[in-house]
N, C-alpha and C positions, 0 to 999 in steps of 0.2 A: 773210304774213309774220309772226313772231314775234319778240319782243325777246330779245337774249342779254345777261345781265349779265355782266362782265367781273371786276369787283373793287366794293369799296368805297373811295370817295374820303374821305368823312369822316364822322363822326357828330357829334352837339351832346350835351354833357353840360350839365344845369341845375346850378349850383352856388350853395351860400350863400355862399361867400366864394371869389372867384376869386383871391386870391393864395394862399390857404391850399393851395386846389387845385394851383395852378401848383406851390409847393413842392413839393407830395407828389408828383407826376409828373415834375417835373424830379430832384429829389432820390433818388427811389427806383426810377424807370423810366428814366431818362435820357432823358427828353423835352426839347423846347426850346420854351419859351414866347415866342410872339412876339406883338405888336399888328399889327391891320389893319384894313381899312376905315375908314368913317365910324363917327364914336362910340366911337373906340378899342377896338373888339371885340379879344378874347383867344384864342389857338388854341394848342394844343399840337402840334408838329410832331416826325414820328418817321418814318423811310424816305420812302416815297411817299404818306404818310397824315396826315390831321389830325384833332384833335378840338377843335372850336370850343366855347368856353365860354358858357353865358347865365349872366347874374347872376339867381338866383331872384327871382321878382316884378319883372323888368326885362328879359324875355325880347324877344329880335328877332323881326319878324314875317318872313315866315310861321314858325310854330313849332308843336310838339307840342300835341295836343288838351289835355292834362293834364300840363304839364311841371311835373317833380316833381325834387328832389335826391334822391339815392339810389335812383333807379328803375333803373339801368342793371346790367346783367349782361353782360360780355363777354369775349372773348379776344384776348390779344396773343401773336404767336408770336416765338420768340426762338431764335437758335442758342446762346446761352450755357448750359450745363449746368444742370439744375433745381437740385442741390445749392448751385450757386454762386448761383443766384437766390435760394434761398431764404435762404442766410446773407447776401445783400447786404440783403435786404429787413429781415432781422433786424438788422443793422447801421446802419440807418437808424431803427429804433425800431418798424418795422411789424411788426403780428402777422401771422403766417403762420396762416391758419385753417385749412388743408387742403394736404396735399402735402409733396414730390411723391407725385402718384398717376398711375395709368396712366387715360385717358379717350379717348373716341371724339370726333376734330375730322373738320374738311371733307373733309381727305386722307387719312383712317385714323386710327391710333391715335397718341396723344400723352401725353408725360408733363406733368403742370400741377402749379402752386403756386397757392393763392388765398389773396388778400388783400382788405382792405376799403380804398378809397379815404375821404377825409376825411368826405364827404357820404353813405358807406355805400354806395356801389356796389359791387358784388362784381366784382373784377377778378382774371382767370384768366390767367396767363403762362405758357406752354406752348411745347415744342418737340417737333418730330416725330422 
């Protein structure tokens, strides 16, 4: 028997400043910050997915072998047209570092806009 993975449920980002990180993802990308679990953990919810946040130096166990702010590079899918995404990011004071540009995604070609989150993580926002 082999295992079949269906989707990603959540990822974990290590952040230097949880409040600043939440502000960016809520304001610029429309996510919703929520508190959960013991110890007042924080997650960013969108669709059926979430990003759990660990405060750098105070990560929850188990954790990555070498958790580090700014080490992530991930792609988020949207139905919003890329020109509107780029304009919205700029209106939020977020520098668009590349795009809109064509890129290859898991399900084929997509159009992407790239920016950096406060800790330096590379965030790709794309549409098919």
